[in-house]
N, C-alpha and C positions, 0 to 999 in steps of 0.2 A: 730693399734687398741688397745683399752684399754681392759684388761682381768680382769674379776671378777670371784671369786670362788663361790662355792655353798653356803657358809656362808656369802656372801656379801662383802668379803674383796677385796680391789683393789690391784690386784697382780702386775700390772705394764703394760708396753706396749710391743707389739711384736717387737723384734729387729732382729730376724733371723728365717728363715723357712727352714725346711728340708723335706724329703720325707714323713716321718711318724710323725715327731714331730716339734715343734716350740719353740723358746726360748723367755721367758718373762723376762724383766729386769726393775728394778725400783731403782731410786736414782742416784746421781751424785758423791758425796764425798765417800759414802760407798755403792756402788751398790750391789743389791741383784738380783739374777737371778734364774729362775726355768725353768724346761723342762716340757712341756705339750704335750699331744698327741691329734691328730685331733679327735680321737674317744671319747675324754673326753669332747668335746664341746656339750653342751645341746641345745643352741640356740644362734643366732646372731641378735642383734638389732642395726641397723645403724653402728656406729663405736665401739660397745661394743660386746665383746665375753664372753659368760657365760659358765662356766665349771660345770661339775657334781661333781668334787672333791672339798673338803674344802682346806683351806690353809695348814693345817697340813698334808694333804695327798699328797701335791705336791712334785715332785722330785726336789731336789736342783740341780742347775746348777754348772758349773765349778767354778764360783766366790765364791759361798757358800761352795762348797766342799773344796776350798783352805783355808777357815777360820773355819775348823772343830774344835770343842772344844776338847781340850786335858786334860785328867784327869790323875794326878799322883797318882798311887796306894801307899798308905802308907805301909812302910815296917814293918814287924813283928819282932819277936825275931830272931837274926841272927842264922842261922843253923836250925831253926825250920821249919818243912814242912809248906808250904803255898799254898793255892789253890785260884785261881781267876776264877770266873764264869762270863762269858759274855753272856748275853741272846741275841740270834739272832731271830729276828721276821720275819715273812713272811705274805703276804696277801693271802687271799682266796677269790675267786670270787663266789658269790651266785646269779645265774641268776634268774630273776623273770620277769613276764610279766606285762605290763601296757596297758590299753585300750586307744587308740588315734583314733580320727576321720581321716579317710583316703579318704573319698569321700562322695558325696551326690547324691541322685536320686530325681529329681524334676519332678512331673507330673502336667502339666498345661492343663486344659480343655478349648478347643476353640469351639465357636459356629460358624458353617458355614451355609450359606444359599444355598439351592439347588432349582432348577426349576423342578417341576413335571408337566408332560403333561397328560391331560385327554381328552377323546372324549365322550361328554355327549349330547344325543339328547334333544333338546329343541323345544318348540312349540310357535307359534305366530299367532295372528289373522290378517287376511287381509280383506279389505273391497272391495267387488265387486259391482260396480255400473252398473246397466242395465236400459236401457230405453225401456219400453215395451208399444207399443201403445194399447190403449183401443178401441176395436171394438164393433160394435153393437152386433156381434155374441157372444162375451165374456160376455157382459152384459145380453144377453138373456139367456145364460146358467147359470147365477148366480154366475160367478167366481168373487170373490172379493179379493182384496189385503188386507194384514194385515194393519190395521190402524196404523198410526204413533202415538206413545204415546203423549198425550197432545192435539192431533188433530190440525187441521189447517182449518180455514174458507177460502172459496174462495176469491181470490184476497187479501189475508192477507200476508204481508211480515213477514216471520218467519225463523229462523235459527235452524237447528237441529245439535246437537253434538253427534257423535257416538264414544265412546272410543274404542280403539284397545289395546289389551293386548298381552304380550309375557312372556315367561318363561326365567328367568335369573339364572345363576349358582352362588351360594354362597357356601363358605367353612366354615366348622367347624373343628377345629384342636384338636387332642387329643395327649397326650404325652405317649410314650411307651419306654421301655428300649430295645435297639437293640444290645447292646454289653457291656461286662464288662471287665475292665482292673484290673487284680489281680497281686499284687506284694508281693512276699514272701521273707523273709530274713532268712537265715540259717547260722549257724556257721560251718566253715570247719576247721579241725585241720590238720596241716602239720608240718613236722619236718624241722626246720631251723637251719642251721649251723652258729653259731656266735662265736666270739672270743673277748677276751679282754686281757689286760696286768695286771700282778700283780707284786709286788715288793718282793724281798727276800733279807735278810741281810746275808752276808758272812763275815767271819773273815780273814783278811789279816795279816799275822805274818811277822814282819820286825825285823831283827837282827841288833843290834848295839853293837859293842865291842865283847868281848869274851863271848859268850853265849853257854853253853854246854847243849846238849839235846840228847836224844836217838831217832834215826830214823830221816828221813828227815823232814824239816820244812813243806813240803807240806802235811804231814800227819796230821798237825793240822788244815788244811782247812776243812771247812764243806760245 
């Protein structure tokens, strides 16, 4: 996989992987290698690995350390005291927080149809047909039936239409709120133990020839 630094530099390809680190190498005739940590990875896109560190912040690998630049310190006057100051740097980690989206809550409202049952009394008209003979006694008593609207002459063919009615149930609907769904978001603060790696320079003193000094060479280590 191709490794890119935070400043957009193409560092090379991954050639070896370890438990906590992996080695990135670039070049054939004059190869350069770097050691990267898995925790330095910011994101991975396909075959590309993006790091949080810039190219200047990368740890050189064994190939680069074997080609370290050597500086010859110019000599002063023979016998005169001379002091050489080598500055040793170290990294400090400054933790800070960033806000990233970790999840979503989606609420979808669905309309469902329910069947409601009602028992409603309704009325309807029924037609009762009776045949009542007309007797001379009823006529003598003056009992007369209600005349048919429009009348009918004797021996006249006529049809009468009597409408029958009934009650039917109709519905009117009204909308009411029966429930509320409330979602509240709050921020919780917790202590999280994190770790990172920092680099520190140390001085390694190597003796060649007859070098006189007071005390052990290890005393010069920092």
